[in-house]
TORVEX-877116 format. One record per residue (C-alpha): residue in three letters; x, y, z. Coordinates in nm, 2 decimals, always signed. Each point is the difference from the previous one (the first is absolute). Last residue first. Layout:
REM TORVEX-877116
- Ala, X, Y, Z
...
This chain:
REM TORVEX-877116
- Ala, +1.94, +1.63, +3.47
- Ala, +0.01, -0.36, +0.19
- Val, -0.05, -0.28, -0.25
- Gly, -0.32, -0.21, +0.07
- Thr, -0.09, +0.06, -0.36
- Glu, -0.36, +0.05, +0.05
- Thr, -0.01, +0.36, +0.14
- Pro, +0.24, +0.10, -0.26
- Thr, -0.20, -0.09, -0.30
- Val, +0.11, -0.29, -0.18
- Arg, +0.01, +0.04, -0.38
- Ala, -0.01, -0.21, -0.31
- Val, +0.03, +0.11, -0.38
- Leu, +0.00, -0.25, -0.26
- Ile, +0.07, +0.09, -0.37
- Cys, -0.05, -0.19, -0.34
- Ala, +0.09, +0.09, -0.35
- Asp, +0.00, -0.19, -0.34
- Asp, +0.25, +0.15, -0.25
- Arg, +0.05, +0.30, -0.23
- Gly, -0.19, +0.28, +0.18
- Arg, +0.29, +0.08, +0.23
- Asn, -0.24, +0.05, +0.29
- His, +0.15, +0.25, +0.25
- Asp, -0.25, +0.27, +0.05
- Arg, -0.33, -0.19, -0.06
- Met, +0.10, -0.31, +0.21
- Leu, +0.17, +0.22, +0.26
- Ser, -0.32, +0.19, +0.04
- Ala, -0.22, -0.30, +0.01
- Ala, +0.21, -0.17, +0.27
- Val, +0.03, +0.32, +0.21
- Leu, -0.36, +0.06, -0.01
- Gly, -0.06, -0.36, +0.10
- Pro, +0.24, +0.03, +0.30
- Pro, -0.18, +0.30, +0.15
- Glu, +0.19, +0.34, -0.07
- Arg, +0.28, +0.15, +0.21
- Leu, +0.24, -0.21, -0.23
- Leu, -0.09, +0.23, -0.28
- Ala, +0.16, +0.31, +0.15
- Arg, +0.34, -0.19, +0.04
- Leu, -0.03, -0.13, -0.35
- Gly, -0.05, +0.34, -0.13
- Glu, +0.30, +0.15, +0.17
- Ser, +0.22, -0.30, -0.12
- Glu, +0.17, -0.30, +0.09
- His, +0.02, -0.23, -0.32
- Leu, -0.23, -0.27, -0.11
- Thr, +0.12, -0.23, -0.31
- Ser, -0.23, +0.00, -0.30
- Leu, -0.32, -0.21, +0.01
- Gly, -0.03, -0.31, -0.23
- Asp, +0.31, -0.12, +0.18
- Ser, -0.25, -0.15, +0.27
- His, -0.09, +0.16, +0.33
- Leu, +0.02, -0.06, +0.37
- Ile, -0.03, +0.28, +0.26
- Val, +0.03, -0.03, +0.37
- Thr, -0.13, +0.33, +0.18
- Glu, +0.12, +0.16, +0.32
- Gly, -0.20, +0.19, +0.24
- Pro, +0.15, -0.16, +0.31
- Leu, +0.33, -0.19, -0.07
- Leu, +0.03, -0.33, -0.18
- Arg, +0.30, -0.16, +0.11
- Arg, +0.18, -0.14, -0.31
- Ser, +0.06, -0.34, -0.17
- Asp, +0.18, -0.14, -0.30
- Ser, +0.02, -0.32, -0.20
- Ala, +0.17, -0.09, -0.32
- Pro, -0.20, -0.27, -0.20
- Gly, +0.15, -0.34, -0.07
- Arg, +0.26, -0.05, -0.28
- Ser, -0.14, -0.03, -0.36
- Arg, -0.16, -0.33, -0.12
- Gly, -0.30, +0.17, -0.13
- Gly, -0.38, -0.03, +0.11
- Ile, +0.00, +0.33, +0.17
- Arg, +0.25, +0.23, -0.18
- Gly, +0.36, +0.13, +0.07
- Asp, +0.16, +0.32, +0.11
- Arg, +0.02, +0.05, +0.36
- Gly, -0.22, +0.20, +0.26
- Val, +0.11, +0.27, +0.25
- Leu, -0.25, +0.23, +0.19
- Arg, +0.04, +0.37, -0.09
- His, -0.03, +0.26, +0.27
- Leu, -0.15, +0.34, -0.12
- Asp, -0.05, +0.32, +0.18
- Gly, -0.33, +0.19, -0.08
- Gly, -0.06, +0.14, +0.35
- Pro, -0.25, -0.25, +0.09
- Gly, +0.27, -0.28, -0.06
- Ala, -0.02, -0.20, -0.31
- Val, +0.12, -0.38, +0.02
- Leu, +0.09, -0.15, -0.33
- Ala, -0.06, -0.29, -0.23
- Ser, +0.06, -0.01, -0.37
- Ile, -0.08, -0.31, -0.20
- Asn, +0.29, -0.07, -0.24
- Gly, +0.09, -0.36, +0.04
- Ile, -0.03, -0.24, +0.31
- Gly, -0.10, +0.19, +0.32
- Ala, +0.02, -0.06, +0.37
- Tyr, -0.17, +0.23, +0.27
- Arg, -0.04, +0.05, +0.38
- Val, -0.18, +0.28, +0.15
- Leu, +0.00, +0.07, +0.39
- Gly, -0.21, +0.22, +0.23
- Glu, -0.05, -0.29, +0.24
- Ala, -0.38, +0.03, +0.01
- Ala, -0.02, +0.10, -0.36
- Glu, +0.18, -0.30, -0.14
- Val, +0.04, +0.06, -0.35
- Gln, +0.13, -0.28, -0.22
- Ala, +0.11, +0.08, -0.36
- Leu, +0.01, -0.22, -0.30
- Gly, +0.15, +0.12, -0.34
- Ala, -0.04, -0.20, -0.32
- Val, +0.15, -0.06, -0.35
- Ser, -0.19, -0.22, -0.23
- Gly, +0.03, -0.34, -0.18
- Arg, -0.09, -0.14, -0.33
- Thr, -0.07, -0.33, +0.18
- Gly, +0.27, -0.30, +0.01
- Ile, +0.09, +0.08, +0.37
- Leu, -0.32, +0.13, +0.20
- Gly, +0.01, -0.19, +0.30
- Glu, +0.38, +0.06, +0.06
- Ser, -0.06, +0.37, -0.03
- Leu, -0.29, +0.00, +0.22
- Ala, +0.21, -0.18, +0.28
- Ser, +0.28, +0.25, -0.05
- Leu, -0.26, +0.28, +0.04
- Ile, -0.12, -0.14, +0.32
- Ser, +0.35, -0.05, +0.14
- Gly, +0.12, +0.33, -0.07
- Pro, -0.33, +0.17, +0.14
- Asp, +0.03, -0.19, +0.34
- Gly, -0.20, -0.30, +0.04
- Arg, -0.37, -0.13, +0.03
- Gly, -0.14, -0.22, -0.27
- Ser, -0.06, +0.07, -0.38
- Arg, -0.34, -0.07, -0.17
- Ala, -0.10, +0.36, -0.04
- Phe, +0.35, +0.08, -0.12
- Ala, -0.03, -0.26, -0.27
- Glu, -0.33, +0.15, -0.13
- Val, +0.18, +0.34, -0.02
- Ala, +0.29, -0.14, -0.19
- Glu, -0.21, -0.18, -0.24
- Gln, -0.21, +0.32, -0.03
- Ala, +0.31, +0.19, -0.11
- Ala, +0.09, -0.26, -0.26
- Ile, -0.34, +0.01, -0.14
- Glu, -0.01, +0.36, -0.03
- Ala, +0.34, -0.01, -0.16
- Lys, -0.14, -0.24, -0.27
- Pro, -0.31, +0.21, -0.05
- Gly, +0.20, +0.32, -0.08
- His, +0.32, +0.13, +0.15
- Gly, +0.36, -0.13, +0.02
- Leu, +0.10, -0.19, +0.30
- Gly, -0.27, -0.02, +0.27
- Asp, +0.05, +0.28, +0.27
- Val, -0.11, -0.08, +0.36
- Ala, -0.06, +0.20, +0.30
- Leu, -0.05, -0.18, +0.33
- Leu, -0.10, +0.16, +0.32
- Glu, -0.02, -0.22, +0.33
- Leu, -0.15, +0.12, +0.32
- Leu, +0.09, -0.17, +0.32
- Gly, -0.29, +0.06, +0.23
- Asp, -0.10, -0.37, +0.01
- Arg, +0.09, -0.06, -0.35
- Asn, -0.14, +0.25, -0.22
- Arg, +0.04, -0.04, -0.37
- Leu, +0.01, +0.25, -0.29
- Ser, +0.05, -0.06, -0.37
- Trp, +0.14, +0.20, -0.29
- Ala, +0.01, -0.05, -0.38
- Asp, +0.17, +0.14, -0.31
- Gly, -0.05, -0.16, -0.35
- Cys, -0.31, +0.17, -0.05
- Ala, -0.25, -0.11, -0.29
- Thr, -0.21, +0.24, -0.21
- Glu, +0.31, +0.13, -0.17
- Gly, +0.03, +0.34, -0.21
- Pro, +0.21, +0.17, +0.25
- Tyr, +0.17, -0.26, +0.23
- Asn, -0.26, -0.06, +0.29
- Met, -0.04, +0.20, +0.30
- Lys, +0.01, -0.10, +0.39
- Phe, -0.12, +0.13, +0.32
- Ala, +0.06, -0.07, +0.36
- Ala, -0.09, +0.16, +0.33
- Val, +0.09, -0.14, +0.36
- Glu, -0.10, +0.12, +0.34
- Val, +0.20, -0.18, +0.25
- Gly, -0.10, -0.10, +0.37
- Ala, -0.05, -0.38, -0.08
- Ile, -0.23, +0.11, -0.27
- Arg, -0.11, +0.35, -0.02
- Arg, -0.34, +0.14, -0.18
- Pro, -0.23, -0.07, +0.30
- Gly, -0.35, -0.13, -0.07
- Arg, -0.18, +0.00, -0.35
- Gly, +0.10, +0.13, -0.32
- Phe, +0.04, +0.28, -0.27
- Glu, +0.29, +0.23, -0.07
- Cys, +0.00, +0.31, -0.20
- Leu, +0.35, +0.16, -0.11
- Val, +0.01, +0.31, -0.21
- Val, +0.35, +0.09, -0.15
- Thr, +0.03, +0.32, -0.19
- Gly, +0.25, +0.17, -0.26
- Glu, +0.36, +0.16, +0.02
- Gly, -0.08, +0.35, -0.11
- Pro, -0.18, +0.08, +0.31
- Val, +0.04, -0.27, +0.25
- Ser, -0.31, -0.21, +0.09
- Arg, -0.03, -0.26, +0.29
- Leu, -0.34, -0.15, +0.08
- Ala, -0.07, -0.25, +0.26
- Phe, -0.35, -0.20, +0.08
- Arg, -0.09, -0.29, +0.23
- Asp, -0.33, -0.17, +0.03
- Ser, -0.10, +0.17, -0.34
- Leu, -0.33, +0.10, -0.09
- Arg, +0.03, +0.36, +0.15
- Lys, +0.36, +0.07, -0.15
- Met, -0.13, -0.12, -0.36
- Ala, -0.29, +0.24, +0.06
- Gly, +0.18, +0.30, +0.07
- Leu, +0.25, -0.10, -0.28
- Gly, -0.28, +0.02, -0.26
- Asn, -0.37, +0.00, +0.03
- Gly, -0.12, -0.32, -0.18
- Ser, -0.12, -0.09, -0.33
- Ser, +0.17, +0.28, -0.15
- Gly, -0.11, +0.36, -0.09
- Ala, +0.22, +0.17, +0.24
- Thr, +0.32, -0.21, +0.05
- Ser, +0.22, +0.21, +0.24
- Val, -0.24, +0.23, +0.19
- Gly, -0.29, -0.21, +0.04
- Asp, +0.04, -0.08, +0.36
- His, +0.25, +0.21, +0.18
- Leu, +0.36, -0.16, +0.03
- Val, +0.09, +0.23, -0.31
- Ala, +0.01, +0.31, +0.21
- Asp, +0.21, -0.13, +0.28
- Leu, +0.27, -0.12, -0.24
- Asp, +0.06, +0.34, -0.16
- Pro, +0.27, +0.01, -0.28
- Ile, -0.07, -0.34, -0.12
- Gly, +0.27, -0.15, -0.24
- Pro, +0.10, +0.06, -0.34
- Gly, -0.01, -0.35, -0.12
- Lys, +0.24, -0.27, +0.07
- Asp, -0.28, -0.24, +0.08
- Ile, -0.06, -0.29, +0.26
- Ala, -0.35, -0.13, +0.12
- Ala, +0.05, -0.26, +0.28
- Leu, -0.27, -0.26, +0.09
- Cys, +0.07, -0.24, +0.29
- Leu, -0.22, -0.27, +0.09
- Trp, +0.03, -0.15, +0.36
- Ala, -0.06, -0.37, +0.06
- Gly, -0.12, -0.15, +0.32
- Gln, +0.00, +0.06, +0.38
- Gln, +0.37, +0.08, +0.06
- Gly, +0.07, +0.14, -0.33
- Pro, +0.10, -0.18, -0.34
- Val, +0.09, +0.21, -0.31
- Val, -0.21, +0.03, -0.31
- Gln, +0.15, +0.23, -0.27
- Leu, -0.12, +0.25, -0.26
- Leu, +0.21, +0.27, -0.16
- Leu, -0.19, +0.26, -0.23
- Thr, +0.26, +0.15, -0.25
- Gly, +0.00, +0.35, -0.14
- Gly, -0.15, +0.23, -0.26
- Gly, +0.05, +0.38, -0.03
- Gly, -0.05, +0.02, +0.38
- His, -0.32, +0.22, +0.01
- Arg, -0.25, -0.15, -0.23
- Leu, +0.14, -0.35, -0.08
- Leu, +0.14, -0.08, +0.36
- Asn, -0.31, +0.18, +0.16
- Thr, -0.23, -0.22, -0.20
- Ala, +0.21, -0.33, +0.09
- Ala, -0.02, +0.10, +0.36
- Glu, -0.38, +0.05, -0.02
- Ser, -0.07, -0.33, -0.18
- Ala, +0.23, -0.18, +0.27
- Val, -0.20, +0.17, +0.27
- Ile, -0.33, -0.12, -0.14
- Ala, +0.14, -0.37, -0.06
- Ile, +0.09, +0.01, +0.37
- Glu, -0.35, +0.10, +0.10
- Asp, -0.16, -0.28, -0.20
- Cys, +0.26, -0.25, +0.14
- Arg, -0.09, +0.14, +0.36
- Leu, -0.37, -0.08, -0.07
- Glu, +0.08, -0.34, -0.12
- Pro, +0.20, -0.07, +0.31
- Leu, +0.37, -0.06, -0.03
- Asp, +0.12, -0.35, -0.09
- Ala, +0.32, +0.10, -0.12
- Arg, -0.09, -0.14, -0.34
- Glu, -0.29, +0.23, -0.01
- Ala, +0.21, +0.30, +0.06
- Leu, +0.24, -0.11, -0.25
- Ala, -0.29, -0.03, -0.27
- Arg, -0.12, +0.35, +0.10
- Ala, +0.33, +0.16, -0.04
- His, +0.05, -0.16, -0.34
- Arg, -0.34, +0.13, -0.12
- Arg, +0.04, +0.34, +0.12
- Ala, +0.34, +0.04, -0.15
- Glu, -0.10, -0.13, -0.33
- Ala, -0.32, +0.24, +0.01
- Ile, +0.24, +0.29, +0.06
- Gly, +0.26, -0.12, -0.25
- Ser, -0.23, +0.04, -0.27
- Gln, +0.00, +0.38, +0.02
- Glu, +0.37, +0.01, -0.09
- Thr, +0.35, -0.02, +0.16
- Val, -0.10, -0.20, +0.31
- Glu, +0.25, -0.29, +0.02
- Val, -0.14, -0.27, +0.24
- Ala, +0.25, -0.17, +0.24
- Gln, -0.12, -0.33, +0.18
- Lys, -0.13, -0.18, -0.28
- Met, -0.14, -0.35, +0.07
C-alpha cells in the first residue's frame, strides 16, 4: 500500500484521501474515525496544491500502547505561512473545499503539530489513535518514501517492545523496486521471528538466516528508557545518531557489508541516552545530517514533525528513503538532569 502520495495536480487530492482511508481501515480504527481521517487527508492535499505549490503526503501506521496510531504528514517547499495563528481558524486555508482547512484538521486530530518557515516550506503533522502514544517510555515516528516513479519501496522499518526494551530496525533492500521491497520485507520478517540478544547478535542471526537472498543493509537500535541507554549495531550504510536538544550529533558506528552476505559481523556501539536526546536512524536515501541552527530548532518539535521535516529536507530523490525518530522525555529516562 502506498505510504507517500505526491500531490502535484487535482487528482492527487482524491488519491491522498483514498490511501489515507485504506490505511486507517487496515489499522482497525473505527469507521467514523476513518471518515474523519479521509477528510483530513483531503484538506492536507488541498493545502499542498493551493498554497505549497504541490508536495507530498506521508502516511504511516505506528504502534502505541493501546493500539495503532496513524500518522499523516503533509510536506512542501512552498512560501511558508506568515501568520500561523490566523490559518488555524476553521475555513481560512481551504475555503471552498470539503472541510474547513487547517483549523478543522487540528480539531479532528488526536495530536496536531505545524512547522512553517517563510521561504522554506511547511510541514503539518496529524496523528490519530487511542491511548498513550509512547511505548516503553519512548515516542517513535517513522516515514518512508519510494524511489521516484516506483510503487514498491525497498526501504522498511520495524519496532518491537521486549518488556521495556524498545528495538528499532531500519532496513534498505539492495537496489530499488519490487525485488528490493521483497528483500527488505524478508529482513523485517526474520527480525520478527528472532530471539532475544544484543543488537549485534540479532543482526548476525538475521544475516545467517537470509544467506542466498538478494540481501539488504540494516541498523538495529535498542533503547532502554529506564536506564537511559541506547545500544546499536549496523551492517551497511544505515546512518544512526543521537541528537542532543542543542543540535549536537553523536554518530553510532556500523560496518560495511550486507544482511544475507558472508561479510564480517556487524559493528556494535552504545551510548548513554541523556534527557531530551533523540535517536535517529535513516537509510542512504537521505543525505547526511550535520549540526546546524535549523536542526537545533527542529529538535524542539515532536518526533513526527522531526521525521517528516528531515524526510523533506534531506531526501536525495534518487532512491528509496526511510527514517525513524525516537525520543525519551527527560522524566522517563531515569537519568539525573
